[in-house]
C-alpha positions as CSV (number, residue, x, y, z in Angstrom):
1,M,-8.7,-17.3,5.5
2,V,-11.7,-19.4,4.5
3,N,-15.0,-17.8,3.5
4,I,-17.8,-18.4,6.0
5,G,-21.0,-19.8,4.5
6,R,-24.6,-19.9,5.8
7,E,-24.2,-23.4,7.1
8,Q,-21.2,-22.4,9.2
9,R,-23.1,-19.5,10.6
10,E,-26.1,-21.6,11.6
11,T,-23.9,-23.9,13.6
12,G,-23.6,-21.3,16.4
13,V,-19.8,-21.2,16.3
14,Y,-19.9,-17.5,15.2
15,P,-21.9,-14.7,16.8
16,R,-25.4,-14.0,15.5
17,V,-25.6,-11.2,13.0
18,N,-28.9,-9.3,12.8
19,F,-28.0,-7.0,9.9
20,S,-25.4,-8.0,7.3
21,L,-22.5,-5.7,6.5
22,K,-23.9,-5.2,2.9
23,L,-27.2,-3.9,4.3
24,K,-25.5,-1.7,6.9
25,M,-23.1,-0.2,4.3
26,I,-25.8,0.4,1.7
27,T,-28.2,2.0,4.2
28,L,-25.6,4.1,5.9
29,I,-23.9,5.3,2.8
30,S,-27.2,6.0,1.1
31,L,-28.4,8.0,4.1
32,L,-25.2,9.9,4.2
33,V,-25.4,10.8,0.5
34,A,-29.1,11.7,0.8
35,G,-28.4,13.8,3.8
36,I,-25.6,15.7,2.2
37,C,-27.6,16.2,-1.0
38,L,-30.6,17.4,1.1
39,V,-28.5,20.0,3.0
40,F,-26.9,21.1,-0.2
41,A,-30.3,21.4,-2.0
42,I,-31.7,23.5,0.8
43,F,-28.7,25.8,0.7
44,L,-28.6,26.0,-3.1
45,H,-32.4,26.7,-3.3
46,S,-32.0,29.5,-0.8
47,F,-28.9,30.8,-2.6
48,I,-30.7,30.7,-6.0
49,S,-33.8,32.4,-4.6
50,D,-31.8,35.2,-3.1
51,T,-29.7,35.6,-6.3
52,I,-32.8,35.7,-8.6
53,E,-34.6,38.2,-6.4
54,D,-31.4,40.3,-6.3
55,Q,-31.1,40.1,-10.1
56,V,-34.8,41.0,-10.6
57,G,-34.4,43.9,-8.2
58,I,-31.3,45.2,-10.0
59,R,-33.1,44.8,-13.3
60,A,-36.1,46.8,-12.0
61,L,-33.8,49.5,-10.6
62,S,-31.8,49.7,-13.8
63,L,-35.0,50.0,-15.9
64,A,-36.4,52.7,-13.5
65,E,-33.2,54.7,-13.8
66,S,-33.4,54.6,-17.6
67,I,-37.1,55.8,-17.6
68,A,-36.4,58.5,-15.0
69,N,-33.8,60.0,-17.4
70,I,-36.1,60.2,-20.5
71,P,-36.4,63.9,-21.3
72,E,-40.0,63.5,-22.6
73,I,-41.1,62.2,-19.3
74,K,-39.5,65.1,-17.4
75,D,-41.1,67.6,-19.8
76,A,-44.5,66.0,-19.4
77,F,-44.5,66.9,-15.7
78,H,-45.0,70.5,-16.8
79,L,-48.1,69.7,-18.9
80,E,-51.7,70.0,-17.7
81,D,-52.2,66.2,-18.3
82,P,-48.9,64.5,-17.9
83,S,-50.4,61.0,-18.0
84,S,-51.5,61.4,-21.6
85,V,-47.8,61.6,-22.6
86,I,-46.2,59.4,-19.9
87,Q,-48.6,56.5,-20.3
88,D,-47.9,56.3,-24.0
89,I,-44.1,56.3,-23.4
90,V,-43.9,53.6,-20.6
91,T,-46.5,51.2,-22.0
92,P,-44.3,50.0,-24.9
93,I,-41.3,49.8,-22.6
94,K,-43.3,47.6,-20.1
95,E,-44.3,45.2,-22.9
96,E,-40.7,45.1,-24.3
97,T,-39.0,44.5,-20.9
98,G,-41.6,42.2,-19.4
99,A,-42.1,44.3,-16.3
100,E,-45.3,43.8,-14.5
101,F,-45.8,47.4,-14.1
102,I,-44.1,50.8,-14.7
103,V,-45.7,53.5,-12.5
104,V,-44.7,57.2,-12.7
105,G,-45.9,59.4,-9.9
106,N,-45.5,63.1,-8.8
107,L,-44.4,64.5,-5.5
108,D,-47.9,63.8,-4.1
109,E,-47.5,60.1,-5.2
110,I,-50.3,60.6,-7.8
111,R,-50.0,58.1,-10.6
112,Y,-49.3,59.3,-14.2
113,S,-49.0,55.8,-15.6
114,H,-50.2,52.3,-14.6
115,P,-51.0,49.0,-16.4
116,N,-54.6,49.5,-15.2
117,Q,-55.6,52.9,-16.7
118,S,-58.5,53.2,-14.3
119,L,-55.9,53.6,-11.5
120,I,-54.2,56.5,-13.2
121,G,-54.7,59.7,-11.2
122,K,-55.0,57.8,-8.0
123,E,-52.5,57.6,-5.2
124,M,-49.6,55.1,-5.4
125,V,-49.9,52.1,-3.0
126,G,-47.2,50.6,-0.8
127,G,-45.9,53.5,1.1
128,D,-42.3,53.0,0.0
129,N,-41.7,56.2,-2.0
130,E,-40.3,58.4,0.8
131,R,-36.7,57.6,0.3
132,A,-36.9,58.5,-3.4
133,L,-39.1,61.6,-3.0
134,L,-37.6,63.0,0.2
135,L,-34.0,61.8,0.2
136,G,-33.4,61.3,-3.6
137,E,-32.3,57.7,-3.2
138,S,-32.5,54.9,-5.7
139,Y,-33.3,51.5,-4.2
140,V,-35.1,48.2,-4.4
141,S,-38.1,47.3,-2.2
142,K,-40.5,44.5,-1.8
143,Q,-44.0,45.6,-1.0
144,E,-47.7,44.7,-1.5
145,G,-49.3,46.8,-4.2
146,T,-52.6,46.8,-6.1
147,L,-51.3,43.9,-8.3
148,G,-49.9,42.0,-5.4
149,L,-46.6,41.5,-3.7
150,S,-43.8,42.7,-6.0
151,I,-40.2,43.6,-6.2
152,R,-39.8,47.2,-7.1
153,G,-37.1,49.5,-8.3
154,K,-37.6,53.1,-7.1
155,V,-35.8,56.0,-8.7
156,P,-36.5,59.8,-8.2
157,I,-37.1,62.0,-11.3
158,Y,-35.0,65.2,-11.4
159,S,-35.6,68.4,-13.3
160,D,-33.1,71.2,-13.1
161,G,-31.7,69.4,-9.9
162,T,-35.1,69.3,-8.2
163,I,-37.1,66.1,-7.5
164,I,-40.3,66.3,-9.4
165,G,-41.5,62.7,-9.2
166,V,-40.7,59.0,-8.9
167,V,-40.5,56.0,-11.2
168,S,-41.5,52.6,-9.8
169,V,-40.8,49.5,-11.9
170,G,-42.0,46.2,-10.5
171,F,-42.0,42.5,-11.1
172,L,-44.6,40.4,-9.3
173,N,-43.2,38.1,-6.6
174,H,-45.4,35.3,-7.9
175,N,-43.7,35.4,-11.2
176,V,-40.3,35.5,-9.6
177,Q,-41.2,32.4,-7.5
178,E,-42.2,30.6,-10.6
179,I,-38.7,31.2,-12.0
180,I,-37.2,30.0,-8.8
181,E,-39.3,26.9,-8.8
182,N,-38.3,26.1,-12.4
183,Q,-34.7,26.5,-11.4
184,G,-35.2,24.4,-8.3
185,K,-36.7,21.5,-10.2
186,A,-33.5,21.1,-12.2
187,I,-31.5,21.2,-8.9
188,W,-33.7,18.5,-7.4
189,Y,-33.5,16.3,-10.5
190,T,-29.7,16.6,-10.5
191,L,-29.4,15.8,-6.8
192,G,-31.8,12.9,-7.2
193,M,-29.5,11.4,-9.8
194,I,-26.6,12.0,-7.4
195,V,-28.4,10.1,-4.6
196,L,-29.2,7.3,-7.0
197,L,-25.6,7.0,-8.1
198,G,-24.6,7.1,-4.4
199,I,-26.9,4.2,-3.7
200,I,-25.4,2.2,-6.6
201,G,-21.9,3.1,-5.4
202,A,-22.8,2.0,-1.9
203,I,-24.0,-1.4,-3.3
204,L,-20.8,-1.8,-5.3
205,I,-18.6,-0.8,-2.4
206,S,-20.4,-3.1,0.0
207,F,-19.9,-6.1,-2.4
208,Y,-16.2,-5.2,-2.8
209,L,-15.5,-4.9,0.9
210,K,-17.4,-8.0,1.7
211,K,-15.3,-9.9,-0.8
212,L,-12.2,-8.3,0.6
213,L,-13.2,-9.5,4.1
214,H,-13.7,-13.0,2.8
215,N,-17.5,-12.8,3.2
216,M,-17.2,-12.2,6.9
217,E,-19.3,-9.9,9.0
218,P,-17.8,-7.3,11.4
219,E,-19.0,-9.3,14.4
220,E,-17.4,-12.4,13.0
221,I,-14.1,-10.6,12.4
222,S,-14.1,-9.2,15.9
223,H,-14.9,-12.7,17.3
224,L,-12.0,-14.3,15.3
225,Y,-9.7,-11.5,16.3
226,L,-10.3,-12.0,20.0
227,Q,-10.1,-15.7,19.6
228,N,-6.8,-15.6,17.7
229,E,-5.4,-13.1,20.2
230,A,-6.3,-15.4,23.0
231,I,-4.7,-18.4,21.2
232,L,-1.6,-16.2,20.4
233,Q,-1.1,-15.1,24.0
234,S,-1.9,-18.4,25.7
235,T,0.4,-20.6,23.6
236,Q,3.6,-21.7,25.3
237,E,5.7,-21.0,22.2
238,G,7.1,-17.6,21.4
239,I,5.6,-16.2,18.2
240,I,6.8,-13.3,16.1
241,A,5.3,-12.3,12.8
242,V,7.1,-9.9,10.4
243,N,6.1,-8.2,7.1
244,N,8.0,-8.5,3.8
245,N,10.3,-5.7,4.9
246,G,11.4,-7.7,7.9
247,L,9.7,-5.5,10.5
248,I,7.9,-7.1,13.4
249,T,4.1,-6.8,13.2
250,T,3.0,-9.3,15.9
251,I,4.6,-10.6,19.0
252,N,3.1,-12.6,21.9
253,S,3.8,-12.6,25.6
254,T,5.8,-15.8,25.6
255,A,8.2,-14.3,23.0
256,N,8.5,-11.1,25.1
257,E,9.3,-13.3,28.2
258,I,12.0,-15.2,26.4
259,L,13.5,-12.0,25.0
260,S,13.1,-10.1,28.2
261,A,16.9,-10.1,28.9
262,S,17.8,-9.3,25.3
263,A,19.8,-6.2,24.6
264,N,17.5,-5.4,21.7
265,Q,13.9,-5.6,22.9
266,A,11.4,-6.9,20.4
267,K,8.7,-4.3,19.7
268,I,6.3,-3.7,16.9
269,G,8.2,-2.1,14.0
270,T,11.6,-3.4,15.1
271,P,13.7,-5.1,12.4
272,I,13.7,-8.9,13.0
273,Q,17.5,-8.9,12.5
274,N,17.9,-6.9,15.7
275,V,16.2,-9.8,17.6
276,I,17.3,-12.8,15.6
277,P,20.6,-11.9,14.0
278,T,20.9,-15.2,12.0
279,V,17.8,-14.3,9.9
280,H,18.9,-13.5,6.4
281,L,16.4,-15.0,3.9
282,M,12.8,-14.3,4.6
283,G,11.5,-16.8,2.0
284,K,13.1,-20.0,3.4
285,Y,11.8,-22.6,5.7
286,D,13.7,-23.5,8.9
287,H,12.9,-26.1,11.5
288,N,14.4,-26.7,15.0
289,H,17.3,-24.3,14.5
290,E,19.1,-24.1,17.9
291,M,20.2,-20.6,18.9
292,V,20.4,-18.2,21.8
293,L,17.8,-15.5,22.3
294,G,18.2,-13.2,25.2
295,E,19.6,-15.4,27.9
296,K,17.8,-18.6,26.8
297,I,18.7,-21.3,24.4
298,V,15.8,-21.9,22.0
299,L,14.7,-24.1,19.1
300,M,13.4,-21.9,16.3
301,N,11.1,-22.6,13.4
302,Q,10.7,-20.1,10.5
303,T,7.8,-20.3,8.0
304,P,7.4,-17.8,5.2
305,M,3.9,-16.3,4.4
306,Y,2.7,-15.8,0.9
307,H,-0.3,-13.8,-0.5
308,E,-1.3,-14.5,-4.1
309,D,2.1,-16.1,-4.8
310,S,3.9,-13.0,-3.4
311,L,6.0,-13.1,-0.2
312,S,4.2,-11.1,2.4
313,G,6.3,-11.9,5.5
314,A,7.3,-14.7,7.8
315,V,6.3,-16.3,11.2
316,F,9.0,-17.3,13.7
317,T,8.1,-19.7,16.5
318,F,10.5,-20.8,19.2
319,R,10.5,-22.3,22.6
320,A,13.1,-22.6,25.4
321,K,15.3,-25.6,24.9
322,S,15.0,-26.3,28.6
323,E,11.6,-27.8,28.0
324,L,13.1,-30.3,25.5
325,Q,16.5,-30.4,27.1
326,K,16.5,-34.0,28.4
327,I,15.3,-35.4,25.1
328,T,17.7,-33.2,23.2
329,E,20.6,-34.3,25.4
330,E,19.8,-38.0,25.1
331,L,19.6,-37.6,21.3
332,S,22.9,-35.7,21.3
333,R,24.6,-38.4,23.3
334,I,23.1,-41.1,21.1
335,K,24.4,-39.2,18.1
336,Q,27.9,-38.9,19.6
337,Y,27.9,-42.7,20.3
338,A,26.7,-43.4,16.8
339,D,29.4,-41.2,15.3
340,A,32.0,-42.9,17.5
341,Q,30.7,-46.4,16.5
342,R,30.6,-45.4,12.8
343,A,34.2,-44.0,13.0
344,Q,35.3,-47.1,14.9
345,T,33.6,-49.4,12.5
346,H,35.2,-47.6,9.5
347,E,38.6,-47.7,11.2
348,H,38.2,-51.4,12.1
349,S,37.2,-52.2,8.5
350,N,40.3,-50.5,7.2
351,K,42.6,-52.4,9.6
352,L,41.0,-55.7,8.7
353,H,41.7,-55.1,5.0
354,I,45.3,-54.3,5.9
355,I,45.6,-57.5,7.9
356,L,43.9,-59.5,5.1
357,G,46.3,-58.1,2.5
358,L,49.3,-59.0,4.6
359,L,48.0,-62.6,5.2
360,L,47.2,-63.1,1.5
361,N,50.8,-62.1,0.7
362,N,52.1,-64.6,3.3
363,R,53.5,-61.8,5.4
364,V,52.3,-63.3,8.7
365,E,54.9,-61.8,10.9
366,E,54.2,-58.3,9.7
367,A,50.4,-58.9,10.2
368,I,51.1,-60.1,13.8
369,D,53.2,-57.0,14.5
370,F,50.5,-54.8,13.0
371,I,47.9,-56.4,15.2
372,K,50.1,-56.0,18.3
373,K,50.8,-52.4,17.5
374,E,47.2,-51.5,17.0
375,N,46.2,-53.4,20.1
376,H,48.9,-51.6,22.1
377,L,47.7,-48.3,20.7
378,Q,44.1,-48.9,21.6
379,N,45.0,-50.2,25.1
380,D,47.2,-47.2,25.7
381,R,44.4,-44.8,24.6
382,L,41.8,-46.6,26.8
383,K,44.2,-46.8,29.7
384,L,44.9,-43.1,29.4
385,L,41.2,-42.2,29.4
386,R,40.4,-44.5,32.2
387,E,43.2,-43.1,34.3
388,K,42.7,-39.4,33.5
389,V,38.9,-39.1,33.1
390,S,36.5,-40.4,35.8
391,D,33.3,-39.0,34.3
392,P,31.8,-41.6,31.9
393,L,30.2,-39.1,29.5
394,I,33.3,-37.0,29.1
395,H,35.3,-40.3,28.7
396,A,32.9,-41.4,25.9
397,L,33.1,-38.0,24.2
398,L,36.9,-38.0,24.1
399,Q,37.0,-41.6,23.0
400,G,34.7,-40.8,20.1
401,K,36.7,-37.7,19.2
402,F,39.9,-39.8,19.1
403,I,38.3,-42.2,16.6
404,Q,36.9,-39.2,14.6
405,A,40.3,-37.6,14.5
406,Q,41.9,-40.8,13.3
407,E,39.3,-41.0,10.5
408,L,40.0,-37.3,9.5
409,G,43.7,-37.8,9.6
410,V,44.1,-35.4,12.5
411,S,46.6,-36.0,15.3
412,L,44.6,-35.7,18.6
413,S,46.6,-35.8,21.8
414,I,45.9,-35.4,25.5
415,H,48.5,-33.8,27.7
416,P,50.1,-36.4,30.0
417,D,49.5,-34.2,33.1
418,S,45.7,-34.0,32.4
419,Q,43.3,-35.4,35.0
420,L,39.6,-35.2,35.8
421,T,38.6,-36.9,39.0
422,Q,35.9,-34.4,40.1
423,S,32.3,-35.7,40.0
424,L,30.2,-33.4,37.8
425,T,26.6,-32.6,38.3
426,E,24.2,-33.2,35.5
427,P,24.0,-29.5,34.4
428,Q,27.8,-29.3,34.5
429,Q,28.0,-32.5,32.4
430,D,25.5,-31.1,29.9
431,A,27.3,-27.8,29.6
432,L,30.8,-29.4,29.3
433,L,29.7,-31.9,26.7
434,T,28.1,-29.2,24.6
435,A,31.0,-26.8,24.9
436,L,33.8,-29.3,24.6
437,G,32.2,-31.0,21.6
438,N,31.8,-27.7,19.8
439,V,35.3,-26.5,20.5
440,I,36.9,-29.8,19.4
441,E,34.8,-29.8,16.2
442,N,36.0,-26.3,15.5
443,A,39.5,-27.4,16.0
444,F,39.1,-30.2,13.6
445,E,37.6,-27.7,11.1
446,A,40.6,-25.4,11.6
447,V,43.3,-28.0,10.8
448,K,41.6,-30.1,8.1
449,N,43.1,-27.9,5.3
450,Q,46.6,-28.2,6.7
451,V,49.2,-30.6,5.5
452,N,49.1,-34.0,7.2
453,Q,52.0,-33.3,9.5
454,K,50.4,-30.1,10.8
455,R,46.9,-31.4,11.5
456,K,47.3,-31.4,15.3
457,V,44.8,-30.8,18.1
458,S,45.9,-30.9,21.7
459,I,43.7,-31.2,24.8
460,F,44.6,-30.5,28.4
461,F,42.3,-30.7,31.4
462,T,42.7,-30.5,35.1
463,D,40.6,-30.2,38.3
464,I,43.5,-29.5,40.7
465,G,42.3,-26.0,41.7
466,D,38.8,-24.6,42.4
467,D,37.7,-25.0,38.8
468,V,37.5,-27.7,36.3
469,L,39.6,-26.5,33.3
470,F,39.7,-27.7,29.7
471,E,42.1,-26.3,27.2
472,V,41.7,-27.2,23.5
473,E,44.4,-25.9,21.1
474,D,44.9,-26.5,17.4
475,S,47.6,-25.9,14.8
476,G,45.4,-24.0,12.4
477,T,45.7,-20.5,11.1
478,G,44.0,-19.0,14.2
479,I,41.3,-16.3,14.5
480,Q,41.8,-13.0,12.8
481,P,42.2,-10.1,15.4
482,Q,39.3,-8.2,14.0
483,A,37.0,-11.2,14.5
484,I,37.9,-11.9,18.1
485,P,35.5,-9.4,19.7
486,D,32.5,-11.0,17.8
487,I,33.6,-14.7,18.0
488,F,30.9,-15.6,20.6
489,D,28.1,-13.5,19.1
490,Q,25.0,-15.1,17.8
491,G,25.1,-15.4,14.0
492,F,28.8,-14.6,13.6
493,S,31.1,-17.2,12.0
494,T,34.4,-17.3,10.2
495,K,33.1,-20.3,8.2
496,Q,30.8,-20.4,5.2
497,G,27.4,-22.1,5.1
498,L,24.0,-21.9,6.7
499,H,23.3,-22.2,10.4
500,R,26.7,-21.0,11.3
501,G,27.6,-18.8,14.3
502,T,25.5,-20.8,16.9
503,G,27.9,-23.4,18.4
504,L,30.2,-21.0,20.4
505,T,27.2,-18.8,21.4
506,L,25.3,-21.9,22.7
507,S,28.5,-23.2,24.4
508,R,29.1,-20.0,26.3
509,Q,25.5,-19.7,27.3
510,M,25.4,-23.2,28.8
511,I,28.8,-22.8,30.5
512,R,27.7,-19.4,32.0
513,E,24.5,-21.1,33.3
514,V,26.6,-23.3,35.6
515,G,28.8,-20.3,36.6
516,G,31.7,-21.0,34.3
517,E,33.3,-19.2,31.4
518,I,34.8,-19.9,28.0
519,I,37.5,-17.7,26.6
520,L,39.8,-17.5,23.5
521,E,43.6,-17.1,23.7
522,E,46.4,-17.4,21.2
523,G,47.8,-20.9,21.2
524,E,51.4,-22.1,21.3
525,M,50.7,-24.3,18.2
526,G,49.9,-21.3,16.0
527,G,46.2,-21.7,16.0
528,A,43.3,-20.9,18.5
529,C,43.2,-21.9,22.1
530,F,39.9,-22.2,23.9
531,I,39.8,-22.4,27.6
532,I,36.7,-23.7,29.4
533,S,36.4,-23.3,33.1
534,I,33.6,-24.6,35.4
535,P,33.7,-24.0,39.2
536,K,33.5,-27.2,41.2
537,D,31.0,-25.7,43.7
């Protein structure tokens, strides 16, 4: 994928982008981090405030309990002037502990001690002593006093099991809030650094993702996706893309249409071997490979995909051969004629050398006999084909195969009772030419490793009944029994090499398209015997 520059964006080919992906990501990630930090800061501030106030209350209560248990304070309650003793006891304690005030009062809530000595002897303020004096409870309260709002620890004073007074130790709320604010500053500084790091991280992430997306904006990616999807679905060629594990990742509607009659439907995640059995090497290129997919004959191209010099998958494109059928058939016929002419030229050249050798050795009579013999053989062969085969294309195919067999050292014979007078339609001709050519080629392959005397291929054909029949038999080793059920399957072959296992599959497909059939039987010559039948009507 090519990076899109400013000049390309200004051409108007791609949709207009108001805010770049970098700006969007930096803004959104920063807002997200800031929002999370703000919520966390509010929660943490509230939590710390409650915790500090609880700790101050516990501290005040603990200090009040310690003072309430001092024997001297209890004994002072029985004196005429308790404050003279109690004030001297609690003042050093207040200064040592940092309490804002330590107030000791009697049952009538009259103060015996106070930081402000002018308030000693006066009634305690706050109205929160009832639970201690009446119920004997120790507790923490938050009330407004003479020194201001404070957190207080209230503890009753017992003497011989009887409540005789109350101790109130307090810390001003103002001082507590200062502690909370000092703690809060550290929290806000820390969260501010987190927000700053989040913004820096957002910038780095946005640059990384922008590079990963080839400098494209989301609107441009969406535009390209829709455009490529439209191209993918509108093309007349079937397209299948797979990953490096051979699993289908993309398939267009044309491919689905071609494969609609296949036993193994192509779906996302399906192994490509289930759809195209002949695929073995993902990293190789392949062009115009003829095969059968579903119920259609197609020409397939295979192109591997690489990412940073590493194989990442492959793309398979194919189209029905029917669209290129006429051109392919013409080329096939030209190739057959060319092969026949090449073989004939080679054979003619060999015979001329034989005649030349005989003449140079003054063996004229033998040269004349050789010429007559060859002429007689050619005439007999042409006469046989003219008499037995009325279709010119089948005639040409068999003539070419005779010459090819002679070049390969194979004895090719046509049964004397053979005949083909039926006029064939163009689809029947095409199917028969393909099937007969493949079967005869297979027969030549089957006998080429035999000794010369056993390289035999026999052809019989007739149209006496309701069908046109062709029977091709060879003297090879035959087909192994375990291979017979798979002999017509796509990709299956008993021969070594690439692009094998297509000929018989293609032949059967074309024969079936004209209502015929091709079957395998055991031959009388020891090898395979293929029978091709096509109904006349």
